[in-house]
C-alpha positions as CSV (number, residue, x, y, z in Angstrom):
1,M,0.1,0.0,0.0
2,K,1.0,3.5,-0.4
3,I,0.1,5.2,2.9
4,A,-0.1,9.0,3.8
5,V,0.7,9.6,7.5
6,W,-0.5,13.0,9.2
7,H,0.5,14.0,12.7
8,N,0.8,17.2,14.9
9,L,2.6,15.3,17.8
10,P,5.1,16.8,20.5
11,S,7.8,14.4,22.0
12,G,6.6,11.5,24.0
13,G,4.8,8.1,23.8
14,G,2.7,9.2,21.2
15,K,5.7,10.1,18.7
16,R,7.3,7.0,19.7
17,V,4.2,4.9,18.6
18,L,4.1,6.6,15.1
19,D,7.9,6.0,14.7
20,Q,7.8,2.3,15.3
21,L,4.7,1.8,13.3
22,V,6.4,3.9,10.5
23,E,9.3,1.6,10.7
24,G,7.3,-1.5,10.8
25,L,5.3,-0.4,7.9
26,L,8.2,-0.1,5.8
27,A,9.5,-3.1,6.7
28,H,6.5,-4.8,5.3
29,G,7.1,-3.3,2.1
30,H,4.6,-0.3,2.1
31,R,5.4,3.2,1.1
32,V,5.1,5.8,3.3
33,E,4.9,9.4,3.3
34,S,4.2,11.9,6.2
35,W,2.6,15.5,6.5
36,C,2.6,17.6,9.5
37,P,2.2,21.4,10.3
38,P,5.4,23.2,12.0
39,T,4.2,22.7,15.5
40,A,4.8,19.0,15.4
41,D,8.1,18.2,17.2
42,A,10.7,17.3,14.2
43,S,13.4,17.0,16.6
44,Y,12.4,13.8,18.7
45,L,12.5,10.8,16.6
46,P,12.4,12.7,13.2
47,L,10.4,10.9,10.4
48,R,12.0,12.6,8.0
49,E,15.1,10.2,8.3
50,R,13.1,7.3,7.4
51,I,10.5,8.9,4.7
52,P,9.5,12.0,2.9
53,E,7.9,14.6,5.4
54,H,5.9,17.5,4.3
55,V,5.8,20.3,6.5
56,V,2.6,22.4,5.5
57,P,2.3,26.0,7.2
58,F,-0.1,26.5,10.1
59,S,-0.4,29.6,11.8
60,W,-3.1,32.3,13.0
61,D,-2.8,35.7,14.6
62,E,-4.3,35.9,18.0
63,P,-7.3,38.4,17.7
64,R,-6.2,42.0,18.8
65,V,-7.9,43.4,21.8
66,R,-9.8,46.8,20.9
67,G,-11.9,47.6,23.7
68,R,-14.0,46.0,26.4
69,L,-16.4,43.9,24.1
70,S,-13.3,42.5,22.1
71,Y,-11.5,41.5,25.3
72,L,-14.6,39.7,26.6
73,L,-14.8,37.6,23.1
74,W,-11.2,37.2,23.0
75,E,-11.1,33.4,23.9
76,Y,-14.0,32.4,21.7
77,R,-12.4,34.5,18.7
78,N,-9.1,32.6,19.4
79,M,-10.4,29.3,19.5
80,A,-12.5,29.9,16.1
81,D,-9.4,31.3,14.4
82,N,-7.3,28.2,15.5
83,I,-10.1,26.1,14.3
84,A,-10.1,27.8,10.9
85,A,-6.6,27.7,10.6
86,M,-6.1,23.9,11.4
87,D,-8.9,23.5,8.7
88,R,-6.8,25.3,6.0
89,H,-3.8,23.3,6.8
90,A,-5.9,20.1,6.6
91,K,-7.4,21.1,3.2
92,R,-4.0,21.7,1.8
93,C,-2.5,18.4,2.9
94,A,-5.5,16.7,1.6
95,T,-5.0,18.3,-1.7
96,E,-1.7,17.1,-1.9
97,I,-2.6,13.5,-0.7
98,N,-5.5,13.5,-3.1
99,A,-3.0,14.0,-6.1
100,G,-0.4,11.5,-4.8
101,G,-1.9,8.4,-5.7
102,F,-2.2,7.2,-1.9
103,D,-4.4,4.0,-1.0
104,V,-5.1,5.3,2.7
105,V,-4.6,8.2,5.2
106,F,-3.2,7.2,8.5
107,A,-3.6,10.1,10.8
108,H,-2.3,10.4,14.3
109,P,-3.2,13.1,16.9
110,C,-3.2,16.7,16.9
111,R,-1.5,18.6,20.0
112,F,-4.4,21.5,19.7
113,L,-7.5,19.7,18.8
114,R,-6.6,16.0,19.1
115,V,-8.5,15.1,16.2
116,T,-7.4,16.4,12.7
117,A,-10.0,17.6,10.1
118,I,-8.2,15.7,7.5
119,G,-10.5,13.0,7.4
120,R,-13.3,15.4,6.1
121,F,-11.3,16.4,3.0
122,V,-9.4,13.5,1.6
123,E,-11.1,11.7,-1.1
124,I,-9.5,8.1,0.0
125,P,-10.0,5.9,3.0
126,A,-8.8,7.4,6.2
127,V,-8.0,5.9,9.7
128,V,-7.0,7.9,12.7
129,Y,-4.9,6.2,15.7
130,L,-6.1,8.0,18.7
131,G,-4.7,7.8,22.4
132,E,-7.4,9.6,23.6
133,P,-9.9,12.6,23.3
134,F,-8.9,15.9,24.4
135,R,-8.6,15.3,28.3
136,T,-9.2,18.6,29.4
137,L,-12.8,18.6,28.0
138,Y,-13.7,15.4,29.5
139,E,-11.9,15.1,32.8
140,A,-11.9,16.6,36.1
141,A,-8.2,17.7,36.1
142,P,-8.6,18.8,38.8
143,R,-11.9,20.5,37.8
144,L,-14.3,19.7,35.1
145,P,-14.3,22.8,32.8
146,W,-17.8,22.9,32.4
147,L,-18.6,23.4,36.0
148,A,-20.1,26.8,37.0
149,L,-17.9,29.2,38.8
150,P,-17.4,29.1,42.5
151,P,-19.9,31.6,44.1
152,G,-18.3,35.2,44.4
153,S,-18.3,36.9,47.7
154,G,-20.1,40.0,46.5
155,P,-24.0,40.2,45.1
156,A,-24.4,38.3,41.9
157,W,-25.9,41.5,40.2
158,A,-22.8,43.6,40.7
159,P,-21.1,45.0,37.8
160,K,-17.6,43.0,38.7
161,A,-19.6,39.5,39.1
162,I,-21.5,40.1,36.0
163,K,-18.3,40.6,33.8
164,R,-16.8,37.6,35.5
165,S,-20.0,35.5,34.6
166,L,-20.0,36.9,30.8
167,K,-16.2,36.0,30.5
168,D,-16.8,32.6,32.0
169,L,-20.0,32.1,29.6
170,V,-17.3,33.0,26.5
171,R,-14.9,30.6,27.8
172,I,-17.4,27.9,27.8
173,Q,-18.7,28.6,24.3
174,A,-15.1,28.4,23.0
175,L,-14.7,25.0,24.6
176,R,-18.1,23.9,23.1
177,L,-16.6,24.9,19.8
178,Q,-13.5,22.9,20.3
179,A,-15.5,19.8,21.5
180,R,-17.9,20.0,18.5
181,E,-14.9,20.4,15.8
182,E,-13.1,17.6,17.5
183,C,-16.5,15.1,17.6
184,E,-17.1,16.0,13.8
185,N,-13.4,15.4,12.8
186,A,-13.7,12.0,14.7
187,A,-16.8,11.0,12.7
188,A,-15.5,11.6,9.2
189,F,-12.9,8.8,9.5
190,D,-13.6,5.3,8.3
191,Q,-11.8,3.8,11.5
192,I,-10.9,5.1,14.7
193,L,-7.9,3.0,16.2
194,V,-7.1,3.4,19.9
195,N,-4.1,2.0,22.1
196,S,-6.2,0.2,24.8
197,Y,-9.8,-0.9,25.8
198,F,-10.0,1.9,28.3
199,S,-9.3,4.5,25.5
200,R,-12.0,2.7,23.2
201,E,-14.5,3.5,26.3
202,S,-13.1,7.3,26.5
203,V,-13.7,7.6,22.8
204,L,-17.3,6.1,23.1
205,R,-18.2,8.6,26.1
206,A,-16.5,11.5,24.4
207,Y,-18.0,11.2,20.8
208,G,-20.5,8.3,20.7
209,L,-18.3,6.5,18.2
210,D,-16.9,3.0,18.1
211,A,-13.3,2.5,17.9
212,R,-11.0,-0.8,17.6
213,V,-8.0,-1.6,19.8
214,C,-4.6,-2.0,18.3
215,Y,-2.4,-2.1,21.1
216,P,1.1,-0.7,20.5
217,G,4.3,-2.5,21.5
218,V,7.8,-2.1,22.6
219,A,11.2,-2.1,20.8
220,T,12.5,-4.7,22.8
221,D,16.0,-4.6,21.1
222,R,16.2,-1.1,22.1
223,F,14.7,-1.4,25.6
224,R,16.9,-4.4,27.0
225,S,18.6,-5.8,30.1
226,L,22.2,-4.4,30.2
227,G,23.0,-6.4,33.3
228,L,24.0,-3.5,35.4
229,P,23.9,-3.4,39.2
230,R,20.6,-2.2,40.7
231,E,20.6,0.8,43.0
232,R,18.3,2.0,45.4
233,I,16.5,4.1,43.0
234,V,12.6,4.6,42.0
235,V,12.4,5.8,38.7
236,G,9.3,7.5,37.1
237,L,8.8,8.6,33.5
238,G,6.5,11.2,32.1
239,A,6.3,15.1,31.8
240,I,6.8,17.1,34.6
241,D,3.0,18.0,34.7
242,R,0.2,17.7,37.1
243,I,-1.6,14.7,35.0
244,K,1.7,12.7,35.4
245,G,1.6,12.3,39.2
246,L,4.8,13.2,40.3
247,D,3.5,14.7,43.5
248,T,1.7,11.2,44.2
249,A,5.1,9.7,43.8
250,I,6.9,12.0,46.0
251,R,4.4,11.5,48.9
252,A,4.5,7.8,48.3
253,V,8.5,7.8,48.4
254,A,8.1,9.9,51.7
255,T,6.2,7.1,53.6
256,I,9.2,4.9,53.6
257,S,11.3,5.1,56.7
258,E,13.9,7.8,56.3
259,G,17.1,5.4,56.7
260,K,15.5,3.2,53.9
261,R,14.3,5.9,51.8
262,P,15.2,5.7,48.1
263,E,16.4,8.4,45.6
264,L,13.3,9.2,43.3
265,L,14.6,10.1,39.7
266,W,12.0,11.4,37.4
267,V,12.7,11.5,33.6
268,G,10.5,13.8,31.4
269,N,10.1,15.0,28.0
270,Y,9.2,18.5,28.9
271,S,8.6,20.4,32.3
272,N,5.9,22.9,33.7
273,R,7.7,25.6,35.3
274,L,5.2,26.0,37.8
275,Y,4.5,22.5,39.0
276,R,8.2,21.6,38.7
277,G,8.5,24.3,41.5
278,E,5.7,23.0,43.6
279,V,7.0,19.2,43.4
280,E,10.6,20.5,44.2
281,T,9.2,22.2,47.3
282,L,7.2,19.2,48.3
283,A,10.1,17.0,48.1
284,K,12.1,19.2,50.0
285,T,9.5,19.6,52.7
286,L,9.2,15.6,52.8
287,S,12.7,14.9,53.1
288,V,12.7,12.9,49.6
289,K,15.6,13.3,47.3
290,L,14.2,14.0,43.9
291,V,16.4,14.3,40.7
292,I,14.8,15.5,37.6
293,R,16.1,14.9,34.3
294,V,14.5,16.3,31.2
295,G,14.9,15.5,27.6
296,V,17.3,12.6,27.8
297,S,18.3,10.3,24.9
298,D,17.1,6.7,24.6
299,E,20.2,5.5,25.5
300,E,20.5,7.4,28.7
301,L,16.8,6.4,29.4
302,V,17.9,2.7,29.1
303,D,20.8,3.1,31.1
304,V,18.6,4.7,33.9
305,L,16.0,1.9,33.7
306,N,18.6,-0.7,34.0
307,R,19.9,1.1,37.1
308,A,16.7,1.6,39.1
309,A,15.3,-1.0,41.4
310,V,11.6,-0.1,40.3
311,M,9.5,2.0,38.5
312,I,6.7,4.0,39.9
313,Y,4.1,4.8,37.8
314,S,1.5,7.4,39.1
315,S,0.0,9.0,35.9
316,R,-3.7,9.9,36.4
317,L,-5.8,8.0,34.0
318,E,-3.3,7.2,31.4
319,P,-4.8,5.9,28.4
320,F,-2.0,3.2,27.6
321,G,1.2,3.8,29.4
322,L,4.1,2.7,27.3
323,A,6.6,3.5,29.8
324,P,5.9,0.7,32.2
325,L,6.4,-1.9,29.3
326,E,9.7,-0.3,28.1
327,A,10.7,-0.6,32.0
328,N,9.7,-4.1,32.0
329,A,11.8,-4.6,28.8
330,C,14.6,-3.6,30.5
331,G,14.1,-6.1,33.6
332,T,12.5,-3.3,35.9
333,P,9.5,-4.3,37.6
334,V,6.7,-1.6,38.2
335,V,4.5,-0.3,40.7
336,A,1.3,1.3,39.4
337,I,-1.9,2.6,40.3
338,A,-4.7,0.4,38.8
339,E,-6.5,3.1,36.7
340,G,-6.8,3.7,33.1
341,G,-5.1,1.7,30.6
342,V,-2.2,0.3,32.9
343,R,-4.6,-2.3,34.0
344,E,-4.3,-3.9,30.7
345,T,-0.6,-4.2,30.8
346,I,0.5,-4.9,34.4
347,M,-0.1,-8.2,35.5
348,E,0.1,-8.5,39.4
349,G,3.2,-10.7,40.4
350,V,4.2,-11.0,36.8
351,N,5.8,-7.7,35.6
352,G,4.8,-5.6,38.7
353,M,2.4,-4.9,41.3
354,L,-0.9,-2.9,41.0
355,V,-2.1,-0.5,43.9
356,P,-5.8,-0.4,44.3
357,D,-5.8,3.4,44.7
358,R,-3.7,6.8,45.2
359,R,-3.1,6.3,48.7
360,P,0.6,7.2,49.4
361,E,1.0,4.7,52.3
362,L,-0.3,1.9,49.8
363,I,2.2,2.7,46.9
364,G,4.9,3.2,49.3
365,R,4.5,-0.2,51.0
366,A,4.6,-1.7,47.5
367,L,7.8,0.0,46.4
368,A,9.4,-1.0,49.7
369,R,8.6,-4.8,49.2
370,V,10.5,-4.5,45.7
371,L,13.3,-2.6,47.3
372,D,13.9,-4.6,50.3
373,D,13.7,-8.0,48.4
374,P,16.5,-7.8,45.8
375,A,16.0,-11.4,45.0
376,W,12.2,-11.3,44.5
377,A,12.9,-8.0,42.3
378,R,15.2,-9.7,40.2
379,T,12.9,-12.6,39.5
380,L,10.1,-10.3,38.9
381,G,12.3,-8.2,36.5
382,E,13.1,-11.2,34.5
383,R,9.4,-12.4,34.5
384,A,8.6,-8.9,33.2
385,R,11.3,-8.9,30.4
386,A,9.9,-12.5,29.2
387,Y,6.2,-11.1,29.3
388,V,6.9,-8.2,27.1
389,V,9.0,-10.0,24.5
390,D,6.4,-12.6,24.4
391,N,3.1,-10.3,24.2
392,W,4.1,-6.7,23.5
393,S,6.5,-6.9,20.5
394,W,6.1,-4.4,17.8
395,E,5.7,-6.7,15.1
396,R,2.3,-7.8,16.7
397,S,1.4,-4.0,16.6
398,V,2.3,-3.6,12.9
399,V,0.6,-6.5,11.8
400,R,-2.7,-5.5,13.8
401,V,-2.6,-1.9,12.3
402,E,-1.6,-3.3,8.7
403,D,-4.7,-5.4,8.9
404,C,-7.0,-2.8,9.7
405,L,-5.7,-0.3,6.9
406,H,-6.1,-3.2,4.3
407,E,-9.7,-3.9,5.7
408,V,-10.6,-0.2,5.6
409,V,-9.4,0.1,2.0
410,S,-11.3,-2.8,0.8
411,R,-14.5,-2.0,2.7
412,R,-14.4,1.5,0.8
413,A,-13.5,-0.1,-2.5
414,S,-16.7,-2.3,-2.1
415,T,-18.9,0.8,-1.4
416,P,-17.4,3.6,-3.4
417,N,-20.2,5.8,-3.4
418,R,-20.7,5.8,0.7
419,P,-22.0,9.1,2.0
420,C,-19.3,11.2,3.7
């Protein structure tokens, strides 16, 4: 097949999934080209080193503020302009793809709207691989965006309160605009693929659309055991951002007695400055040695995963969680909170331990069990490596995606006049 890929991904797990799928599809003899806006991260696992990559312009001018009404409507106008700019970008990509003799479009997430509009504009079958809907719209993180504002201190009819309510009303309308666009974009694809059954349910809740599970895999030749001595280090992997739960990890480590308390080493692809300040202060207050490293290479990451005694996975409602399986491939057991997609990958006593909720003392107790019994931890790590090799190879992932792409192309060929 001749496959056109579209993405607007930052660095992180989503880009790693795309990189590995492209590598696998090429190995299976398919021709692949990529389209993306300049906002996609081109430095992390660059696709241009594997395939032709077309960077198509995307930009919009933020609305100018000219008076009180303009200020009040700014958030809505900015969202509308952003959506219009993404539509223009998608139309241009679609025009190039339509003229290129491709069999199928294989789209990946958009960092702004999560689901690209390209499915509405291409004339060939289109599949989107979607990790999750735009979480901020549908989850309390920590508060649902649709909830009414907390009551003010003064009367509701005071000018200040009215202005506050009107500004919030405009903000809600902007979010509704984003949600509508995302939902309509998702419905335009012939098939939605997701990375877990948890994500399938999230898509069903958010869009009312069915999706098909195509689990990603782990590059077990890259993530492997190096035979290094294990140190009393708990490693965490994920952006330094509230949704990744670094504060939970710090509180869990703090429950381990000071004389036996391990170092917490956190590796992230980017850092939220305000949140990083919060967690560094928290760690200092709780006497936890916290080391943060941002933007490390794969070689450094594999070294870290081979030296750590255990990984803590504290991400909040993570749709899949590639990092625990990468740690497992390095022979590192994982202690994870039983929520989101991680419940589909961590098997109790096989490749790690699942803690039933986010209570720090429970997580700390599980960490201490691994840390204090190196022989058992080594056995668990060996099982973890074998489990990943046997069940989570990239070859299996590529075959699943390939089968789906073939199926969608065949289905469209049998119903060429289907309504869009």
